[in-house]
Every structure is written in C-alpha cells, then in structure tokens.
C-alpha positions as CSV (number, residue, x, y, z in Angstrom):
1,M,92.6,110.7,44.8
2,E,92.5,113.3,42.1
3,Y,95.7,115.1,41.0
4,Q,96.4,118.5,39.4
5,N,99.5,119.7,37.5
6,V,100.9,123.0,38.8
7,T,103.8,125.2,37.9
8,V,105.8,126.6,40.8
9,T,108.8,128.8,40.8
10,V,111.4,128.1,43.5
11,P,115.1,128.9,43.9
12,V,117.2,126.3,42.0
13,T,118.7,125.2,45.3
14,R,115.2,124.3,46.7
15,V,113.9,122.2,43.8
16,S,114.7,119.0,45.5
17,D,112.9,120.1,48.6
18,L,109.8,121.0,46.6
19,L,109.9,117.6,44.8
20,A,110.3,115.7,48.1
21,F,107.3,117.6,49.6
22,A,105.2,116.9,46.5
23,A,106.1,113.2,46.7
24,D,105.1,113.2,50.4
25,L,101.8,114.7,49.5
26,A,101.1,112.2,46.7
27,R,102.0,109.2,49.0
28,A,100.2,110.4,52.1
29,S,96.7,109.6,53.1
30,E,94.5,112.6,54.1
31,D,95.0,111.9,57.8
32,D,98.8,112.0,57.4
33,L,98.8,115.4,55.9
34,P,99.4,118.6,57.8
35,E,96.2,120.7,58.2
36,S,97.4,123.2,55.6
37,A,97.6,120.5,53.0
38,R,94.3,118.7,53.7
39,A,91.3,119.1,51.5
40,P,88.9,121.5,53.2
41,R,86.3,120.0,55.4
42,P,82.7,120.6,54.3
43,L,81.2,123.6,56.0
44,S,78.5,122.9,58.5
45,P,75.1,124.5,58.0
46,V,75.8,126.6,61.1
47,A,79.1,127.8,59.6
48,V,77.4,128.7,56.3
49,R,74.7,130.7,58.0
50,M,77.2,132.5,60.2
51,A,79.4,133.3,57.2
52,Y,76.4,134.6,55.2
53,L,74.9,136.6,58.1
54,G,78.2,137.9,59.6
55,G,79.5,141.4,59.3
56,K,77.8,144.6,58.2
57,S,78.8,144.7,54.6
58,E,76.2,146.0,52.2
59,H,78.0,144.2,49.4
60,W,78.9,140.8,51.0
61,R,75.4,139.4,51.0
62,P,74.5,140.6,47.5
63,F,77.8,139.0,46.3
64,I,76.8,135.7,47.8
65,D,73.2,136.1,46.6
66,V,74.4,136.3,43.0
67,L,76.1,133.0,43.4
68,V,73.1,131.5,45.3
69,D,70.8,132.4,42.5
70,Q,73.1,130.4,40.1
71,P,74.1,127.4,42.2
72,D,76.7,125.1,40.8
73,E,77.6,127.6,38.1
74,W,81.0,129.3,37.8
75,V,80.5,133.1,37.8
76,E,83.3,135.3,36.5
77,W,84.8,137.8,38.9
78,L,84.3,140.9,36.8
79,A,80.6,140.1,36.3
80,L,80.2,139.6,40.0
81,C,81.8,143.0,40.7
82,E,79.5,144.7,38.2
83,R,76.4,143.0,39.7
84,I,77.2,144.3,43.2
85,G,78.3,147.7,42.0
86,L,81.9,147.7,43.0
87,R,85.2,148.1,41.1
88,P,87.4,145.0,41.3
89,P,89.8,146.6,43.9
90,Q,86.9,147.6,46.1
91,A,85.3,144.1,45.8
92,A,88.7,142.5,46.5
93,G,88.9,144.5,49.8
94,M,85.3,143.5,50.7
95,L,86.1,139.8,50.0
96,G,89.3,139.9,51.9
97,A,87.6,141.2,55.0
98,A,84.7,138.7,54.6
99,E,87.0,135.8,54.1
100,R,88.9,136.7,57.3
101,R,85.6,136.9,59.2
102,C,84.8,133.4,57.9
103,G,88.1,132.1,59.2
104,M,89.3,131.8,55.6
105,R,86.5,129.2,54.9
106,P,84.0,131.2,52.9
107,P,80.8,129.5,51.7
108,Y,81.9,129.5,48.0
109,E,84.6,128.0,45.8
110,K,87.0,130.0,43.9
111,R,89.2,129.0,40.9
112,Q,91.4,130.7,38.4
113,V,91.5,129.6,34.8
114,G,94.0,131.4,32.5
115,G,94.1,134.5,34.6
116,V,90.3,134.7,35.0
117,I,88.8,134.2,38.4
118,Y,85.5,132.4,38.9
119,F,83.3,131.8,42.0
120,R,80.5,129.4,42.7
121,V,78.4,127.9,45.5
122,S,77.1,124.4,45.5
123,S,73.4,123.6,45.5
124,E,73.7,122.4,49.1
125,I,75.3,125.7,50.3
126,A,72.7,127.7,48.3
127,E,69.9,125.9,50.0
128,I,71.3,126.7,53.4
129,I,71.8,130.3,52.5
130,R,68.2,130.6,51.1
131,G,67.0,129.3,54.4
132,A,69.1,132.0,56.2
133,R,67.6,134.7,53.8
134,D,64.1,133.6,54.5
135,D,64.5,133.7,58.3
C-alpha cells in the first residue's frame, strides 16, 4: 500500500477523531474501507467510451483529445484551457458538468502540485478513446 502525507485543518476538538479515522484507513484492507475511501476501480472500456461520447459540449471532447494526444503526460490546467479556447472559470464549469455526467468518474486523472492543477489520461484510456473517435 502506498501512503501520502496530507495537511488537514479540523476543529481542535475533532483532532482525535481525524487521527482515529486515519489510523483505521491505514490498518484496513481495501475491502474493509467504505466506498468513499476506496481507490477508484478502473474504468471499463464501455464507461470510457460513454464518458467521452456523452453530452453535447463542444469543449469536452477537445479537452479530452488534448490529453489523449499526450498519453501518460501531466498537462497543466491553464494550458488545457488555452488549447480549448476557454477561460479557466468557463472550463471549470464545463468540467463540473462533464464530471457529473460521468458519475464523478471521468476518464482522466487530476492532481494538484503546489497550487497548480494537472490532468492526464493513461495510455490504456487513450487507446479506448482513439477507438471511439475513429468509429
């Protein structure tokens, strides 16, 4: 199991609750964890295709296409916004709607490093999306 350090702000009276929860997470096997704390299951090819082809956004597919054209590479949020021709607040709205459409399981990974947000798709996901584009 891989671990990550995080900083969390909680009321002083709840620190012990947070530490107890963190200890439970560290001790538990994946099957013992509540669904919200489990590592996401890999997306099926059908789920990836549905996520890519779903909705009517003229920006969603171009957003994903930028990532597909650079599989396994982290792409910075502002560069993505520029490539699809949206300001960050507009792109955030588009992504929020798309992520809800995908049941909060979009076909990309997202991470934040020092206040900068990055996105990427894996080679496997990119291959599925290329197939959907070609159909």
